[in-house]
C-alpha positions, 0 to 999 in steps of 0.5 A: 226669767219671765217678767211678772206684770200685775196687768192683763194684756187687755188692760195695757192696751190704750183705752178710750177716754171717759168724759163726764156727761153734762147734766141736761137742765130740766124745766120745772112745773110747780103747783102752789095750793092755798093752805088749808090748815088751821091758822096757816097764813104763809106761802112758799114763794113770794112774787119776786121768787116766782119772777126769778123762777119764771125767768129761768124758764119754769112754770108756776101754777098758783091757786087763787088766793094762796098768797092773800094771808101773806099780803100778796095778791093774785095780781102780783103773782100774775104780773110775776109770771105765775098762772092763777087757777081756781081749780084746786085739783089742777094745782095738785096735778102738777109734777112738783108741789110746794106747800108750807104745812104737810099734805092732808089725806084728801090732798094726797088723793088729788096728786098724780103718782110719782109726783114730788112734794116739798113741805114741812113734815111736823113728824109729831102731828103725823099719823101712819096713814099719811106715810102709807098714802104717800107710799101708795102713790109712789111720791117723793117727799122732802121735808123743810126741817130735814134739809141741811146746809153746807155747814151742817145746819138746818136753814129752814128750822133756824130761820123760823126759830129766829122769827119765833124768838124775836116774835116772842119778845114783841108779843110779851111787850104787847101783853105787858100793856094789856088793859084788862090784866097787864101791868101797863109796863113799857118793855125796856129800860127808861131813865129812872125806871127799873128795866124789864126782867126777862127769864129765858129757858133754853139756849138755842136759836129761839133763845138767842134771838129772844135774848138779842131782841130783849137786850136791844129793848134794854131789858135785863136778861137771864138765860137758863139751860142744862148745856154749858156748851149752848150757854157759852155759844149764846154768850159768844153769839150775843157778843156780851156777858149776860146772866147764864145758869144751868137749871137749878130749881132754887136759882130758877125760882128766884129769877121767876119770882122777880121777872116780868116776862118768862120765855120757854124755848127748850127743845126735847127729842120727843116731848119738851121737858117741863122745866117750870112747875105749877108751884113755881108759876104760882110764885110769879108776879101778878100780871107777869107774862109767859110765852111758851114757844116750846108748846108745839112739843108739849111746852116747858111750863107745867101750866101751858095749854095750847091756844090759837092766834084767834084766842092766844092767851089765858090767865092761870095763877094771875099770870098771862100765858101765851101758848100759840104753837105757830108763832112765825105764822103770826108774822106771815109775810116775814116768814114767807119771805124767809121760806122763799129765800131758802127754798128758791136756790134749791129749786134752781139747783134741782132744775140745773142738775136735771131734776130731783133724781140727780140733784139728791145724788149730787147734794148731800144736804138736799138728800138729807131732806128726803123722807120718801123716795118713789114711795120708799121710806128713807128716814130711819127716825120716821121708820122707828117712830111709826114702825114702818119698813124703810131703806137707806137712801144712799143705797137707792140713789147711787 
């Protein structure tokens, strides 16, 4: 009777041991150009972050004046070990580019083929030609807002939302004392004086930090959102009970009639839903303040119109409107520190892993940030939005 074995004779022979090959560390050469976009005042790396990168053996080439609007001088960067140049083309010739705003078509032209760009994407402001120009140069591109943390959150989006939320209340506090039209009110709760009434529409990160700041100043806060889950999470994060409600026109109108400040902090998949009609705004107090943080996706007040940092407000129906799309850029140094703290560990990780190729193979969160890989579109949402062909990154890198 023959004994059956599921293995071949060759498989039963002693095999050589397969050891994992250690990754070769790579030295990065990073170019940081001066931001050319209107109203953009931030920079991706602070001098401290540059010093950390240089001490790990990496080269940083910065365009002269790139950090000035964030209160960082060329001298500070030079002391930290960065190379400073007046030549914009030289900066864009680096194998890795760090930028806050997305590239312009002329900037893509200056890049070498097969380079790496890490920047914001701002999909709603992009055109098809942007992706076609990157693809033509076989560029690998990562978007800040797509990069995921180990816990599944989006660190860059969250951090900038915290700044926008806190900033929206501080802006409202300034506008309430506006000499021409403001009511001369101090934002807060002074003994014997009724507290400031604040209405926040939305219950995400922006809303949470707006509520936190307003409560810290002593205001009465009311939060409206259509998601009970989000409202419950906001209550838990604030660690105190505040007025929360789903968006019902009558209760929202009642709150808006009484409020001194209204913050728009809703998010939508494509366009932010309009939650407050023009009629509702007409019922608000004279001199009340609206800060529409959702304006970059259309705004959640029907009366909102995009404004700039130079001319940030307008008055409609006797209500002051502040509708600047890029609030974090107003606090450029804080925002730069925040971006720098998020991006530096990723850069060190990319170098540790031996380059972007093995880094995105090893780290799912970083892989999630890639929307172009050597010119191949890897983001399904971008493909659907612009009707462009693409591939799944997991099929390419493994």
